[in-house]
MIMI-663741 format. One record per residue (C-alpha): residue in three letters; y, z, x; residue number from 0. Coordinates in steps of 0.25 Angstrom, whole numbers, plus 2048, in hexadecimal, padded with zeros to 3 digits. Layout:
BEGIN
+------+-----+-----+-----+-----+
! code !   v !   w !   u ! pos !
+------+-----+-----+-----+-----+
!  ALA !   Y !   Z !   X ! NUM !
...
+------+-----+-----+-----+-----+
END
This chain:
BEGIN
+------+-----+-----+-----+-----+
! code !   v !   w !   u ! pos !
+------+-----+-----+-----+-----+
!  MET ! 84E ! 7EA ! 7E1 !   0 !
!  GLU ! 84E ! 7DC ! 7E7 !   1 !
!  ASP ! 84D ! 7D9 ! 7F6 !   2 !
!  PRO ! 854 ! 7CD ! 7FD !   3 !
!  PHE ! 848 ! 7C4 ! 7FA !   4 !
!  GLY ! 847 ! 7C7 ! 7EB !   5 !
!  HIS ! 83C ! 7D1 ! 7EC !   6 !
!  HIS ! 83D ! 7DB ! 7E0 !   7 !
!  ILE ! 83A ! 7E9 ! 7E6 !   8 !
!  SER ! 832 ! 7F1 ! 7DC !   9 !
!  TYR ! 827 ! 7F8 ! 7E5 !  10 !
!  LEU ! 828 ! 804 ! 7EE !  11 !
!  ARG ! 81D ! 809 ! 7F7 !  12 !
!  VAL ! 81F ! 817 ! 7FA !  13 !
!  SER ! 817 ! 81D ! 806 !  14 !
!  ILE ! 816 ! 82C ! 804 !  15 !
!  THR ! 80F ! 830 ! 811 !  16 !
!  ASP ! 80B ! 82A ! 81F !  17 !
!  ARG ! 7FF ! 832 ! 81F !  18 !
!  CYS ! 7F1 ! 82D ! 81C !  19 !
!  ASN ! 7E2 ! 832 ! 81D !  20 !
!  GLU ! 7DE ! 825 ! 823 !  21 !
!  ARG ! 7E2 ! 81D ! 82F !  22 !
!  CYS ! 7E1 ! 80E ! 82C !  23 !
!  ARG ! 7E2 ! 806 ! 838 !  24 !
!  TYR ! 7ED ! 7FC ! 832 !  25 !
!  CYS ! 7F5 ! 808 ! 82D !  26 !
!  MET ! 7F6 ! 812 ! 838 !  27 !
!  PRO ! 7F5 ! 811 ! 847 !  28 !
!  ASP ! 7EA ! 816 ! 850 !  29 !
!  GLU ! 7F2 ! 820 ! 857 !  30 !
!  GLU ! 7F7 ! 82C ! 851 !  31 !
!  GLN ! 800 ! 82A ! 845 !  32 !
!  GLN ! 80D ! 831 ! 845 !  33 !
!  TRP ! 80F ! 837 ! 837 !  34 !
!  PHE ! 81D ! 839 ! 830 !  35 !
!  ASP ! 822 ! 847 ! 830 !  36 !
!  ARG ! 823 ! 84D ! 822 !  37 !
!  ALA ! 832 ! 84D ! 823 !  38 !
!  GLU ! 832 ! 83E ! 825 !  39 !
!  VAL ! 82A ! 83B ! 819 !  40 !
!  LEU ! 831 ! 83A ! 80B !  41 !
!  THR ! 82E ! 844 ! 801 !  42 !
!  TYR ! 829 ! 840 ! 7F4 !  43 !
!  GLU ! 836 ! 844 ! 7ED !  44 !
!  GLU ! 83D ! 83A ! 7F7 !  45 !
!  MET ! 833 ! 82F ! 7F4 !  46 !
!  LEU ! 834 ! 831 ! 7E5 !  47 !
!  ARG ! 843 ! 830 ! 7E6 !  48 !
!  VAL ! 842 ! 823 ! 7EE !  49 !
!  VAL ! 838 ! 81D ! 7E3 !  50 !
!  ARG ! 841 ! 822 ! 7D8 !  51 !
!  VAL ! 84D ! 81B ! 7DE !  52 !
!  GLY ! 845 ! 80F ! 7E0 !  53 !
!  THR ! 841 ! 80E ! 7D2 !  54 !
!  ARG ! 850 ! 80C ! 7CF !  55 !
!  LEU ! 850 ! 7FF ! 7D8 !  56 !
!  GLY ! 843 ! 7F9 ! 7D2 !  57 !
!  ILE ! 837 ! 800 ! 7D8 !  58 !
!  ARG ! 82C ! 800 ! 7CE !  59 !
!  LYS ! 81F ! 801 ! 7D6 !  60 !
!  VAL ! 81C ! 80C ! 7E1 !  61 !
!  ARG ! 810 ! 80D ! 7EA !  62 !
!  ILE ! 80D ! 81A ! 7F1 !  63 !
!  THR ! 808 ! 818 ! 7FF !  64 !
!  GLY ! 805 ! 81F ! 80C !  65 !
!  GLY ! 7FF ! 821 ! 816 !  66 !
!  GLU ! 7F5 ! 826 ! 80C !  67 !
!  PRO ! 7FE ! 82B ! 801 !  68 !
!  LEU ! 7F4 ! 835 ! 7FB !  69 !
!  THR ! 7F4 ! 83D ! 808 !  70 !
!  ARG ! 802 ! 842 ! 805 !  71 !
!  PRO ! 802 ! 84F ! 7FC !  72 !
!  GLY ! 808 ! 84C ! 7EE !  73 !
!  ALA ! 806 ! 83D ! 7EE !  74 !
!  VAL ! 800 ! 83D ! 7E1 !  75 !
!  ASP ! 80B ! 844 ! 7DA !  76 !
!  PHE ! 815 ! 83B ! 7E2 !  77 !
!  CYS ! 80E ! 82F ! 7DC !  78 !
!  ALA ! 810 ! 835 ! 7CE !  79 !
!  GLN ! 81E ! 838 ! 7D0 !  80 !
!  VAL ! 821 ! 829 ! 7D5 !  81 !
!  ALA ! 819 ! 824 ! 7C9 !  82 !
!  ALA ! 822 ! 82C ! 7BF !  83 !
!  LEU ! 82F ! 827 ! 7C4 !  84 !
!  PRO ! 836 ! 81E ! 7BA !  85 !
!  GLY ! 836 ! 80F ! 7BE !  86 !
!  ILE ! 829 ! 810 ! 7C6 !  87 !
!  GLN ! 81E ! 807 ! 7BF !  88 !
!  ASP ! 813 ! 807 ! 7C9 !  89 !
!  VAL ! 80F ! 812 ! 7D4 !  90 !
!  GLY ! 803 ! 80F ! 7DD !  91 !
!  ILE ! 7FD ! 816 ! 7E9 !  92 !
!  SER ! 7F7 ! 810 ! 7F6 !  93 !
!  THR ! 7EC ! 818 ! 7FC !  94 !
!  ASN ! 7DF ! 818 ! 804 !  95 !
!  GLY ! 7D8 ! 81E ! 7F8 !  96 !
!  THR ! 7D2 ! 829 ! 800 !  97 !
!  LEU ! 7D9 ! 834 ! 7F9 !  98 !
!  LEU ! 7D9 ! 82F ! 7EA !  99 !
!  THR ! 7CD ! 838 ! 7E7 ! 100 !
!  LYS ! 7D4 ! 845 ! 7ED ! 101 !
!  PRO ! 7D4 ! 84F ! 7E2 ! 102 !
!  LEU ! 7E1 ! 856 ! 7DD ! 103 !
!  ALA ! 7E3 ! 864 ! 7D9 ! 104 !
!  ASP ! 7E2 ! 860 ! 7CA ! 105 !
!  GLY ! 7D4 ! 85A ! 7CD ! 106 !
!  ARG ! 7D9 ! 84B ! 7CC ! 107 !
!  THR ! 7D7 ! 841 ! 7D7 ! 108 !
!  THR ! 7E3 ! 83C ! 7DE ! 109 !
!  ALA ! 7E0 ! 82E ! 7D8 ! 110 !
!  GLU ! 7E0 ! 834 ! 7CA ! 111 !
!  ALA ! 7ED ! 83C ! 7CD ! 112 !
!  LEU ! 7F4 ! 82F ! 7D2 ! 113 !
!  VAL ! 7F0 ! 827 ! 7C6 ! 114 !
!  GLN ! 7F4 ! 832 ! 7BC ! 115 !
!  GLY ! 801 ! 833 ! 7C4 ! 116 !
!  GLY ! 805 ! 825 ! 7C1 ! 117 !
!  VAL ! 7FF ! 81D ! 7CD ! 118 !
!  ARG ! 7FA ! 810 ! 7C8 ! 119 !
!  THR ! 7F4 ! 809 ! 7D4 ! 120 !
!  ALA ! 7EC ! 80D ! 7E1 ! 121 !
!  ASN ! 7EC ! 804 ! 7ED ! 122 !
!  ILE ! 7E0 ! 809 ! 7F5 ! 123 !
!  SER ! 7DE ! 805 ! 804 ! 124 !
!  LEU ! 7D0 ! 7FF ! 806 ! 125 !
!  ASP ! 7CD ! 7F8 ! 813 ! 126 !
!  SER ! 7BE ! 7F9 ! 813 ! 127 !
!  LEU ! 7B2 ! 7FE ! 80C ! 128 !
!  ASP ! 7AA ! 800 ! 818 ! 129 !
!  ARG ! 7AB ! 80E ! 81D ! 130 !
!  ALA ! 7AB ! 80B ! 82C ! 131 !
!  SER ! 7B6 ! 800 ! 82A ! 132 !
!  TYR ! 7BE ! 809 ! 821 ! 133 !
!  PHE ! 7BD ! 814 ! 82C ! 134 !
!  SER ! 7C1 ! 80A ! 837 ! 135 !
!  THR ! 7CD ! 805 ! 82F ! 136 !
!  THR ! 7D2 ! 813 ! 829 ! 137 !
!  ARG ! 7CC ! 81C ! 834 ! 138 !
!  ARG ! 7C8 ! 825 ! 829 ! 139 !
!  ASP ! 7BA ! 826 ! 822 ! 140 !
!  LEU ! 7C0 ! 826 ! 814 ! 141 !
!  LEU ! 7BA ! 81A ! 80D ! 142 !
!  PRO ! 7B1 ! 823 ! 804 ! 143 !
!  LYS ! 7BE ! 82A ! 800 ! 144 !
!  LEU ! 7C5 ! 81D ! 7FD ! 145 !
!  ILE ! 7BA ! 818 ! 7F4 ! 146 !
!  ALA ! 7BA ! 825 ! 7ED ! 147 !
!  GLY ! 7C9 ! 824 ! 7EC ! 148 !
!  VAL ! 7C8 ! 816 ! 7E6 ! 149 !
!  ASP ! 7BF ! 81B ! 7DB ! 150 !
!  ALA ! 7C8 ! 827 ! 7D8 ! 151 !
!  ALA ! 7D4 ! 81C ! 7D7 ! 152 !
!  ARG ! 7CB ! 815 ! 7CD ! 153 !
!  ASP ! 7C8 ! 821 ! 7C5 ! 154 !
!  ALA ! 7D6 ! 825 ! 7C5 ! 155 !
!  GLY ! 7DB ! 819 ! 7BE ! 156 !
!  PHE ! 7E5 ! 812 ! 7C7 ! 157 !
!  GLU ! 7EA ! 805 ! 7C0 ! 158 !
!  SER ! 7E7 ! 7FD ! 7CD ! 159 !
!  ILE ! 7DF ! 800 ! 7DA ! 160 !
!  LYS ! 7E1 ! 7F7 ! 7E5 ! 161 !
!  PHE ! 7D9 ! 7F7 ! 7F2 ! 162 !
!  ASN ! 7E1 ! 7F3 ! 7FE ! 163 !
!  CYS ! 7D8 ! 7ED ! 80A ! 164 !
!  VAL ! 7DF ! 7EA ! 817 ! 165 !
!  LEU ! 7D8 ! 7DE ! 81D ! 166 !
!  ILE ! 7D2 ! 7E1 ! 82B ! 167 !
!  HIS ! 7CC ! 7D6 ! 833 ! 168 !
!  HIS ! 7BD ! 7D9 ! 836 ! 169 !
!  GLN ! 7BC ! 7E3 ! 82B ! 170 !
!  THR ! 7C1 ! 7DF ! 81E ! 171 !
!  GLU ! 7BA ! 7D1 ! 81E ! 172 !
!  ARG ! 7AC ! 7D7 ! 81C ! 173 !
!  GLU ! 7B1 ! 7E0 ! 811 ! 174 !
!  LEU ! 7B9 ! 7D7 ! 809 ! 175 !
!  MET ! 7AF ! 7D5 ! 7FE ! 176 !
!  ASN ! 7AB ! 7E4 ! 7FD ! 177 !
!  LEU ! 7B9 ! 7E8 ! 7FC ! 178 !
!  ILE ! 7BC ! 7DE ! 7F1 ! 179 !
!  MET ! 7AF ! 7E2 ! 7E9 ! 180 !
!  PHE ! 7B3 ! 7F1 ! 7EB ! 181 !
!  ALA ! 7C0 ! 7EE ! 7E5 ! 182 !
!  ARG ! 7BA ! 7E7 ! 7D9 ! 183 !
!  GLU ! 7B0 ! 7F3 ! 7D7 ! 184 !
!  LYS ! 7BC ! 7FD ! 7D7 ! 185 !
!  GLY ! 7C5 ! 7F4 ! 7CE ! 186 !
!  ALA ! 7CF ! 7F3 ! 7D9 ! 187 !
!  LEU ! 7D8 ! 7E8 ! 7DF ! 188 !
!  ILE ! 7D6 ! 7E5 ! 7EE ! 189 !
!  ARG ! 7E0 ! 7DF ! 7F7 ! 190 !
!  PHE ! 7DE ! 7DB ! 805 ! 191 !
!  ILE ! 7EA ! 7DD ! 80E ! 192 !
!  GLU ! 7ED ! 7D7 ! 81C ! 193 !
!  LEU ! 7F0 ! 7E0 ! 828 ! 194 !
!  MET ! 7FE ! 7E1 ! 82B ! 195 !
!  PRO ! 805 ! 7E6 ! 838 ! 196 !
!  VAL ! 80B ! 7F3 ! 832 ! 197 !
!  SER ! 805 ! 7FD ! 83A ! 198 !
!  THR ! 801 ! 7F5 ! 847 ! 199 !
!  ALA ! 803 ! 7E7 ! 84A ! 200 !
!  GLU ! 7F4 ! 7E7 ! 850 ! 201 !
!  VAL ! 7EE ! 7E7 ! 842 ! 202 !
!  LEU ! 7F1 ! 7D8 ! 841 ! 203 !
!  ARG ! 7E8 ! 7D5 ! 84D ! 204 !
!  GLU ! 7DE ! 7CA ! 84B ! 205 !
!  GLU ! 7D2 ! 7D4 ! 84B ! 206 !
!  SER ! 7D9 ! 7DC ! 83F ! 207 !
!  PHE ! 7E0 ! 7D2 ! 836 ! 208 !
!  LEU ! 7D9 ! 7CC ! 82A ! 209 !
!  ALA ! 7E2 ! 7C2 ! 822 ! 210 !
!  CYS ! 7E1 ! 7C2 ! 813 ! 211 !
!  GLY ! 7DE ! 7B3 ! 813 ! 212 !
!  GLN ! 7D2 ! 7B6 ! 81C ! 213 !
!  ALA ! 7CD ! 7C1 ! 813 ! 214 !
!  LYS ! 7CF ! 7B8 ! 806 ! 215 !
!  LYS ! 7C6 ! 7AE ! 80D ! 216 !
!  LEU ! 7BB ! 7B8 ! 810 ! 217 !
!  ILE ! 7BC ! 7BD ! 802 ! 218 !
!  GLU ! 7BB ! 7AF ! 7FC ! 219 !
!  ARG ! 7AE ! 7AC ! 804 ! 220 !
!  GLU ! 7A8 ! 7B6 ! 7FB ! 221 !
!  THR ! 7AF ! 7B4 ! 7EE ! 222 !
!  GLY ! 7B4 ! 7A5 ! 7EE ! 223 !
!  PRO ! 7C3 ! 7A2 ! 7ED ! 224 !
!  LEU ! 7CB ! 7AD ! 7E8 ! 225 !
!  ILE ! 7D4 ! 7AA ! 7DD ! 226 !
!  ALA ! 7E3 ! 7AC ! 7DF ! 227 !
!  ARG ! 7EA ! 7B5 ! 7D5 ! 228 !
!  PRO ! 7F9 ! 7B4 ! 7D8 ! 229 !
!  ASP ! 7FB ! 7B9 ! 7C9 ! 230 !
!  PHE ! 7F5 ! 7C7 ! 7CE ! 231 !
!  LYS ! 800 ! 7D0 ! 7D4 ! 232 !
!  THR ! 801 ! 7DE ! 7D8 ! 233 !
!  ASN ! 80D ! 7E5 ! 7DF ! 234 !
!  GLY ! 80A ! 7E0 ! 7ED ! 235 !
!  PRO ! 808 ! 7D3 ! 7F5 ! 236 !
!  ALA ! 7F9 ! 7D1 ! 7F2 ! 237 !
!  SER ! 7F4 ! 7C3 ! 7EF ! 238 !
!  TYR ! 7E9 ! 7C4 ! 7E5 ! 239 !
!  TYR ! 7DC ! 7BC ! 7E3 ! 240 !
!  GLN ! 7D1 ! 7BD ! 7D9 ! 241 !
!  ILE ! 7C2 ! 7BD ! 7DD ! 242 !
!  PRO ! 7BB ! 7B1 ! 7D6 ! 243 !
!  GLY ! 7B3 ! 7B5 ! 7CA ! 244 !
!  THR ! 7B8 ! 7C3 ! 7C9 ! 245 !
!  ASP ! 7C5 ! 7C9 ! 7C4 ! 246 !
!  GLN ! 7C7 ! 7D0 ! 7D2 ! 247 !
!  LEU ! 7D4 ! 7CE ! 7D9 ! 248 !
!  ILE ! 7D6 ! 7D1 ! 7E8 ! 249 !
!  GLY ! 7E3 ! 7D1 ! 7F0 ! 250 !
!  PHE ! 7E8 ! 7CC ! 7FD ! 251 !
!  ILE ! 7F4 ! 7D2 ! 804 ! 252 !
!  GLY ! 7F8 ! 7C9 ! 810 ! 253 !
!  ALA ! 804 ! 7CE ! 816 ! 254 !
!  MET ! 801 ! 7C7 ! 823 ! 255 !
!  THR ! 7FC ! 7B9 ! 81E ! 256 !
!  ASN ! 803 ! 7B8 ! 810 ! 257 !
!  PHE ! 811 ! 7B2 ! 813 ! 258 !
!  HIS ! 816 ! 7B5 ! 805 ! 259 !
!  PHE ! 812 ! 7C4 ! 806 ! 260 !
!  CYS ! 820 ! 7C9 ! 805 ! 261 !
!  GLU ! 825 ! 7C0 ! 7FA ! 262 !
!  THR ! 823 ! 7CA ! 7EE ! 263 !
!  CYS ! 825 ! 7D7 ! 7F6 ! 264 !
!  ASN ! 82B ! 7E2 ! 7EC ! 265 !
!  LYS ! 829 ! 7EF ! 7F4 ! 266 !
!  LEU ! 830 ! 7F9 ! 7FD ! 267 !
!  ARG ! 829 ! 804 ! 805 ! 268 !
!  LEU ! 82D ! 812 ! 807 ! 269 !
!  THR ! 827 ! 819 ! 813 ! 270 !
!  CYS ! 823 ! 828 ! 812 ! 271 !
!  ASP ! 82E ! 82B ! 81C ! 272 !
!  GLY ! 838 ! 824 ! 814 ! 273 !
!  LYS ! 83A ! 816 ! 819 ! 274 !
!  LEU ! 83C ! 80B ! 80E ! 275 !
!  ARG ! 836 ! 7FE ! 813 ! 276 !
!  PRO ! 839 ! 7F1 ! 80D ! 277 !
!  CYS ! 82C ! 7EA ! 813 ! 278 !
!  LEU ! 81F ! 7EF ! 819 ! 279 !
!  GLY ! 820 ! 7E4 ! 824 ! 280 !
!  SER ! 82E ! 7E7 ! 829 ! 281 !
!  TYR ! 834 ! 7F1 ! 832 ! 282 !
!  LEU ! 83F ! 7F3 ! 828 ! 283 !
!  GLU ! 83F ! 802 ! 822 ! 284 !
!  PHE ! 84B ! 80A ! 81D ! 285 !
!  ASP ! 84C ! 819 ! 81E ! 286 !
!  LEU ! 84C ! 81E ! 810 ! 287 !
!  ARG ! 849 ! 82C ! 814 ! 288 !
!  GLU ! 856 ! 82E ! 81B ! 289 !
!  VAL ! 85E ! 829 ! 80F ! 290 !
!  LEU ! 855 ! 832 ! 805 ! 291 !
!  ARG ! 858 ! 83E ! 80E ! 292 !
!  SER ! 867 ! 83C ! 810 ! 293 !
!  GLY ! 86A ! 83F ! 801 ! 294 !
!  CYS ! 86B ! 831 ! 7FC ! 295 !
!  SER ! 86D ! 82F ! 7ED ! 296 !
!  ASP ! 864 ! 826 ! 7E5 ! 297 !
!  ASP ! 86E ! 81B ! 7E5 ! 298 !
!  GLU ! 86E ! 81B ! 7F4 ! 299 !
!  LEU ! 85F ! 81B ! 7F4 ! 300 !
!  ALA ! 85F ! 80F ! 7EB ! 301 !
!  ASP ! 868 ! 808 ! 7F5 ! 302 !
!  PHE ! 85F ! 80B ! 800 ! 303 !
!  PHE ! 854 ! 804 ! 7F8 ! 304 !
!  LEU ! 85C ! 7F8 ! 7F6 ! 305 !
!  HIS ! 860 ! 7F8 ! 805 ! 306 !
!  VAL ! 851 ! 7F7 ! 809 ! 307 !
!  VAL ! 84E ! 7ED ! 7FF ! 308 !
!  ALA ! 859 ! 7E4 ! 804 ! 309 !
!  ARG ! 852 ! 7E4 ! 811 ! 310 !
!  LYS ! 844 ! 7E1 ! 80D ! 311 !
!  PRO ! 83F ! 7D5 ! 815 ! 312 !
!  LYS ! 83B ! 7C8 ! 810 ! 313 !
!  GLU ! 82D ! 7CA ! 816 ! 314 !
!  HIS ! 825 ! 7D3 ! 81F ! 315 !
!  ASP ! 825 ! 7D2 ! 82E ! 316 !
!  PHE ! 816 ! 7D3 ! 831 ! 317 !
!  ARG ! 814 ! 7C5 ! 835 ! 318 !
!  GLY ! 81D ! 7C6 ! 841 ! 319 !
!  SER ! 81B ! 7CF ! 84D ! 320 !
!  TYR ! 81C ! 7DB ! 844 ! 321 !
!  GLN ! 81B ! 7E9 ! 84B ! 322 !
!  PRO ! 819 ! 7F4 ! 842 ! 323 !
!  GLY ! 824 ! 7FF ! 842 ! 324 !
!  ARG ! 81C ! 809 ! 839 ! 325 !
!  ARG ! 80D ! 80B ! 836 ! 326 !
!  MET ! 809 ! 807 ! 828 ! 327 !
!  ILE ! 806 ! 816 ! 825 ! 328 !
!  ALA ! 814 ! 819 ! 828 ! 329 !
!  ILE ! 819 ! 80E ! 81F ! 330 !
!  GLY ! 810 ! 80F ! 813 ! 331 !
!  GLY ! 804 ! 807 ! 80E ! 332 !
+------+-----+-----+-----+-----+
END
């Protein structure tokens, strides 16, 4: 699949639930969240069919997201089923890490079962190593469980573990080096991510927003000039740098300040309620659930994919006066 701007679409992010055991300020509103009814959420069978048809069109990488995907019963088995589909080369999971130690009926940890089921990579949200700051951000006192989850992920043998740290002004500045050292200790790659106006426009207020460029300057006060590594690529839009005198890499994901952010985009997003979105930072979404439940053929489903790809925008709309239509938890991380 290729969009009108020459992007080759090979990556599908699949949100399997809008539920989460945390309440991160940038992901969910302060007021009561309205959850999707069970009937509104795609079944695993429906999601698998979407992915299977996607492989016909060039989908090779799938990332399972939420909400917190591991809150949905059967998530581990679903991940294994996705990994077993012909044509799928890479399956990853995005998680807050707090449920990776959860034991299954056969005695394995959830992390072990994911790896043994074919999940290659784990992206773990880690915004703070300070327990009070972590609680302030997530509104849950689960930092010890997250750290235990990181260790479980290491023990399980994921090919890659990445920490995703959302930059929060007046919080992240004082933790940058601790987070970097923690990532080095755990053998993980850390990426610093700018706030985006996905859940609320207010996250971009001056008292909240910290730009990647400013974070980079603060790190360089401690490390000296970071070494750009344009040769190092993952599947996302991060720009990577090497810390002088070490082999450690760190990444920056600057959706708001990097004006080339969208140039290499290769992804689509499937929300848990069956909307196919060509861009996180756009209002565009197309009702795949209605098509699925109307008795469509696989060819008609493939045509729907191509219809959405043909409408993929050149770049996101976040730098304008973007007003979120959905909370991030209802889109998928």
